[in-house]
N, C-alpha and C positions, 0 to 999 in steps of 0.2 A: 315356567316353560314345560317342565316335566309333566305336570298335571294336565296342562292344555294338550300336549302331544299324546298323552295316554288316553285322554277323553276322546280325542279325534280317532285314534286307532281303535278304541273300543266301540265307537259309533260306527266305524266301518265294519267291524265284525258283526255287530247287531244288525246292520243293514243287510249284510250277506245272508244272515240266518233268517231274518223276517221277510225280506223281499226277494232274495235270490234262492231261497230254499236250499242252502248249502253253507259252507264255511270257506274261509281263506285257505284251508288246508288242501293240498293237491289230491288227497285221497277222498275228499268230499267237497268238490268245487260247487259253486252255485249252479243250479240247473236253469235258472232264469237270468236273463241279462239285467244287470243292476246299473241304473243311471239316475238314482235318486239319493236323497240325503247328502252326505259329503261328496258323493260322486257327481252331483249336479254342478259343482264348482270346478273340480279338477279330476283328471282321470286316475290319479294315484294318491289319494289322500292318506292311505294307510302308511305308505312309505314316508310321506311328509310328516305324519304323526310320529313315526319312529325316529326320524331325523331330529325333530324338535325335542323329543325325549333325550336323545343323545347329546344335543347341544345344551339343554338344560342341566343334564348331569355333569357335563364338562364345566359349565359355569359354577354350579353348586360346589364341585370339588376343586374349583380353581385349577383345573388341569389342562395345560396346553396340549398334552398328549391326547387326551380324550377329544378335545376340540379339533385337533388335527386329524384324528381318526375319522371324524365326520366327513372329511373331503373324499377319501377313497370309498367310504361307505356309500355316499350318495352317487358317486360316479359308477360304482358297481351296480347299484340299484337301477340307475339309468340304462346301463348296458343290458341288464337283465330284462328290463321293460321293453326296450326296442328290439332286442334280438330274439327273445323267447315269448314274453307275455303278450305283446300286441299281435304278433303273427298267430299265436294260439287262439286268442280271443276273436280275431278276424275269421279264422277258420271255423270256430265254434259258433259264432253268432252272426257272421256275414254282414248283410246290408245294414241292419240296425247298429252294429258296432262301427261301421264306416261312417254313418251319419253322426254318431256320437263323437267320433274322433274329429269330425269337421266342426262340431259346435262346442266342444269342451276341450280346453287345453290340457296338456300332459301334466305340467307342474305348477303353473301360476294361473289363477283365475283371470278371466277376461275382465277388463275394467267395467265397472257398472256405469251405465249412462242413464240419464233421466229421460223418460219418454213422455 
């Protein structure tokens, strides 16, 4: 789980650098709107990757404390997303971000359907 979560988080960083022309860091945010790679499936894959790393670490260490720490961690990440990140992205990228929010879920991918 730790490897999978780490790979997901690194894929998000690579996508920001190559497609967004920036980084996840606030001092060098992406200059272009990013809706490709992991961001095609969910709006917050980097947080999901971090959460999966944390869960994997808790399982590896057989630590209920670490596993329980994941609950407030993901709740705080959710509050950060809805109270700061989404309004900031909406103000920065406008209509494209609104359309993205309508088509891509925040935390869980939409079910795949056969066409």
